[in-house]
C-alpha positions as a printed Julia matrix, in Angstrom:
307×3 Matrix{Float64}:
  -5.69   34.03   17.03
  -2.15   33.86   15.62
   0.18   30.88   15.54
   3.73   32.2    15.2
   5.33   29.01   13.91
   2.71   28.42   11.2
   4.32   26.78    8.19
   7.06   25.02   10.17
   6.03   21.7     8.65
   7.71   21.59    5.27
   9.38   24.98    5.88
   6.6    26.77    4.0
   7.65   30.19    2.7
   4.59   32.22    3.71
   5.86   35.35    1.97
   5.66   33.66   -1.41
   2.44   31.72   -1.05
  -0.01   32.43   -3.85
  -3.59   32.72   -2.75
  -6.2    31.17   -4.99
  -4.0    28.39   -6.34
  -6.61   25.76   -5.43
  -9.63   27.66   -4.11
 -11.49   30.86   -4.82
 -10.03   33.91   -3.08
 -11.97   34.66    0.11
 -12.44   38.38    0.75
 -13.26   37.68    4.42
  -9.72   36.47    5.14
  -7.35   38.94    6.76
  -4.41   36.77    5.76
  -4.17   34.16    3.02
  -3.35   31.43    5.56
  -6.47   32.09    7.64
  -8.84   29.14    7.94
 -12.18   28.5     9.59
 -12.66   26.26   12.6
 -16.43   26.49   12.23
 -18.42   27.13    9.07
 -21.9    28.63    9.12
 -24.84   27.12    7.31
 -26.28   29.4     4.66
 -29.51   31.2     5.61
 -32.66   29.26    4.67
 -30.53   26.2     3.84
 -30.89   22.92    5.7
 -27.76   20.77    5.52
 -27.74   17.05    6.25
 -25.01   17.62    8.8
 -25.23   20.78   10.87
 -25.34   21.52   14.58
 -26.32   24.41   16.84
 -23.39   26.25   18.42
 -22.97   29.39   20.56
 -21.78   31.28   17.5
 -24.48   29.96   15.13
 -25.75   26.85   13.33
 -23.09   25.26   11.18
 -20.5    22.54   10.92
 -16.79   22.05   11.69
 -14.14   22.85    9.11
 -12.4    19.78    7.72
  -9.13   20.69    9.43
 -10.69   20.65   12.88
 -12.37   17.31   12.18
  -8.95   15.65   11.84
  -7.56   17.21   15.02
 -10.68   16.3    16.99
 -10.65   12.65   15.91
  -6.9    12.22   16.34
  -6.8    13.79   19.79
  -9.86   11.88   20.99
  -8.34    8.48   20.21
  -4.6     9.18   20.42
  -4.27   12.01   22.93
  -2.99   15.59   22.76
   0.38   14.33   21.46
   0.93   11.2    19.4
   3.85    9.68   17.58
   3.11    9.3    13.86
   0.81   11.12   11.44
   0.73   10.07    7.79
  -0.74   11.62    4.67
  -0.11   12.64    1.09
   2.5    15.24    0.19
  -0.29   17.53   -1.03
  -1.46   17.99    2.59
   1.81   19.55    3.8
   1.32   23.23    2.8
  -2.23   23.73    4.1
  -4.12   20.92    5.82
  -1.4    19.53    8.06
  -0.04   22.95    8.97
  -3.59   23.93    9.92
  -3.91   20.8    12.06
  -0.71   21.72   13.9
  -1.76   25.34   14.38
  -5.2    24.61   15.83
  -4.1    21.63   17.95
  -1.04   23.22   19.51
  -2.89   26.48   20.09
  -5.57   24.54   21.99
  -3.27   22.35   24.11
   0.06   24.15   24.26
   1.69   20.78   23.53
   3.47   19.3    20.53
   0.79   17.77   18.3
   2.76   15.11   16.38
   6.33   13.85   16.79
   6.86   12.41   13.3
   5.17   13.21    9.99
   5.37   10.71    7.12
   4.17   12.05    3.78
   3.83    9.69    0.85
   4.28   10.61   -2.8
   1.48   10.04   -5.3
   0.56    6.77   -6.98
   0.01    7.85  -10.57
  -1.35    6.1   -13.63
   0.21    6.31  -17.06
  -2.14    9.16  -18.03
  -1.11   11.17  -14.96
  -2.31   11.69  -11.4
  -5.33    9.7   -10.23
  -8.13   12.2    -9.61
 -11.9    12.25   -9.2
 -12.16   14.78  -12.01
 -10.35   12.39  -14.37
 -12.45    9.36  -13.36
  -9.31    7.23  -13.48
  -9.37    5.69  -10.02
  -8.49    1.99   -9.92
 -10.35    0.13   -7.19
  -9.39   -3.08   -5.4
 -12.45   -4.74   -6.91
 -10.86   -4.3   -10.34
  -7.75   -6.04   -9.03
  -9.82   -8.97   -7.74
 -11.7    -9.21  -11.05
  -8.37   -9.64  -12.83
  -7.57  -12.65  -10.61
  -4.84  -10.75   -8.77
  -4.53  -11.11   -5.0
  -5.18   -7.69   -3.37
  -2.08   -8.24   -1.19
  -0.06   -8.03   -4.41
  -0.89   -4.33   -4.45
   0.64   -3.96   -0.98
   3.7    -5.92   -2.15
   4.02   -3.65   -5.2
   3.86   -0.53   -3.02
   6.5    -1.93   -0.67
   8.9    -2.32   -3.58
   9.09    1.48   -3.9
  10.01    3.96   -1.17
   6.95    5.74    0.19
   8.42    9.16   -0.73
   9.05    8.09   -4.34
   6.28    8.76   -6.9
   5.13    5.57   -8.61
   3.29    4.83  -11.84
   0.69    2.09  -11.63
   0.48   -0.38  -14.52
  -1.31   -3.71  -14.67
   1.9    -5.32  -15.91
   3.76   -4.16  -12.79
   0.98   -5.41  -10.53
   0.87   -8.78  -12.28
   4.63   -9.06  -11.77
   4.19   -8.29   -8.07
   1.45  -10.92   -7.88
   3.74  -13.57   -9.38
   6.51  -12.67   -6.9
   4.14  -12.72   -3.93
   2.69  -16.1    -4.9
   6.2   -17.48   -5.35
   7.07  -16.23   -1.85
   3.91  -17.74   -0.39
   4.63  -21.11   -2.02
   8.2   -21.07   -0.7
   6.9   -20.2     2.77
   4.39  -23.06    2.68
   7.11  -25.59    1.86
   9.3   -24.53    4.78
   9.2   -26.9     7.78
   8.0   -26.01   11.28
   9.45  -22.95   12.99
  13.04  -22.7    14.1
  14.78  -19.63   15.52
  14.82  -16.09   14.17
  18.1   -15.43   12.36
  19.52  -12.52   14.35
  21.77  -11.22   11.56
  18.98  -10.93    8.99
  16.48   -9.68   11.56
  18.89   -6.91   12.58
  19.58   -5.87    8.97
  15.84   -5.86    8.28
  15.25   -3.67   11.34
  17.93   -1.23   10.16
  16.29   -0.89    6.74
  12.87   -0.23    8.27
  14.27    2.28   10.74
  16.04    4.07    7.88
  12.96    6.08    6.87
  10.95    2.93    6.11
  13.27    1.67    3.37
  10.94   -1.15    2.35
  12.58   -1.79   -1.06
  15.81   -2.75    0.73
  13.83   -4.77    3.28
  12.12   -6.76    0.5
  15.46   -7.35   -1.25
  16.98   -8.56    2.03
  14.06  -10.96    2.55
  14.73  -12.63   -0.82
  18.47  -12.67   -0.09
  17.75  -14.64    3.07
  15.51  -17.08    1.17
  18.41  -17.84   -1.19
  20.99  -18.1     1.59
  21.91  -21.77    2.04
  23.66  -20.95    5.31
  20.26  -20.26    6.93
  18.27  -23.39    7.83
  14.79  -23.86    6.39
  13.27  -23.75    9.88
  15.04  -20.5    10.7
  13.93  -18.98    7.4
  10.3   -19.54    8.34
  10.73  -18.01   11.8
  12.58  -15.02   10.34
   9.97  -14.54    7.62
   7.26  -14.43   10.28
   9.22  -11.75   12.11
   9.62   -9.69    8.93
   5.96  -10.12    8.04
   4.93   -8.42   11.28
   6.12   -5.24    9.57
   5.38   -6.02    5.9
   1.83   -7.24    6.55
   1.74   -9.75    3.67
  -0.11  -12.3     5.83
   2.19  -15.08    4.6
   0.86  -17.64    7.07
  -2.7   -17.5     5.74
  -1.82  -16.56    2.17
   0.44  -19.6     1.79
  -2.41  -21.92    2.84
  -4.78  -20.27    0.36
  -2.26  -20.58   -2.47
  -1.51  -24.21   -1.59
  -5.21  -25.05   -1.6
  -5.68  -23.33   -4.97
  -2.71  -25.26   -6.38
  -4.53  -28.51   -5.69
  -7.44  -27.45   -7.9
  -6.76  -27.84  -11.62
  -9.78  -27.42  -13.95
 -10.69  -30.38  -16.22
  -9.91  -28.42  -19.4
  -6.36  -27.75  -18.17
  -5.88  -31.42  -17.24
  -7.02  -32.35  -20.74
  -4.49  -29.92  -22.29
  -1.73  -31.51  -20.18
  -2.71  -34.94  -21.51
  -2.79  -33.62  -25.1
   0.69  -32.14  -24.69
   2.07  -35.32  -23.09
   0.74  -37.5   -25.93
   2.17  -35.05  -28.51
   5.56  -35.13  -26.78
   5.63  -38.92  -26.78
   4.71  -38.86  -30.47
   7.41  -36.19  -31.03
   4.79  -33.84  -32.43
   6.58  -30.78  -31.04
   4.36  -28.24  -32.74
   1.21  -29.68  -31.19
   2.96  -30.01  -27.81
   4.04  -26.36  -27.92
   0.53  -25.2   -28.8
  -0.91  -27.13  -25.84
   1.78  -25.71  -23.53
   1.06  -22.15  -24.68
  -2.67  -22.67  -24.12
  -1.94  -23.84  -20.56
   0.25  -20.81  -19.84
  -2.27  -18.39  -21.37
  -4.93  -19.85  -19.1
  -2.82  -18.83  -16.1
  -1.16  -22.12  -15.22
   2.48  -23.05  -14.83
   3.67  -26.32  -16.38
   6.74  -28.14  -15.12
   8.17  -31.45  -16.33
   9.43  -33.68  -13.51
  10.64  -37.27  -13.17
   7.15  -38.18  -11.97
   5.56  -36.56  -15.0
   4.16  -33.1   -15.8
   3.02  -30.9   -12.89
   0.65  -27.99  -13.35
  -0.49  -25.29  -10.96
  -1.83  -21.72  -11.11
   0.77  -19.05  -11.75
């Protein structure tokens, strides 16, 4: 079976492909782009997942798995297929070839390929054992949604380097946004101007960095009423998925809980300030900040809450 337009995704130059770049050269292939729809179990070997078929006991190739699942739930043709940029040359071109050969229809209308999220030592890989899991984020007292916020601040086709400092910064910004959202009064009307600009950014190849910047611009805009800001934020969050409605309640509830040791440090600092013992006051303030709490002096007295 031949698929004449193989390689159309990404304009792959088949004449200059180098076989064996990632896998061992297969002498059974007639062409380096050949791939198996069905793989045979080895003789006298019992796999955990294998099935009888007219052409022998075996299992589906990983390319056909993706086509089968996609087409079962989304139909012969669907709108958007995502994936990493590393899937363009082989896996996604194989998906197109097998699917369109089977149906005679266009497989996918739009492909969105994201660049890698790297760490400072290089690409995250199983072989390097340098994967960072969401559990590690939670253990560092960072809201997992901060990771989503951090990703949104870079374009999906731009490679990013993950650092804990960057994620902590995103966490602070997200919490600040959630607090601001919580303080806004009941819903007003969606601001059409900002909603339209936001829509334009999203429709411009998912330009989320510009969308995030626009969101903060609206929050600072005194010409937009507080009620309208909340309604417009809700509209934007349908796309951003930051769950501001629930997150703001969680943050507000956490703000009400201040541990006894932090309350004691606030009292120590306040007494030192009244006694003009600035060194002691500064030490108490630093201890409060290092413990993850923000301290603010108001006319009613000092206020403290988690950062």
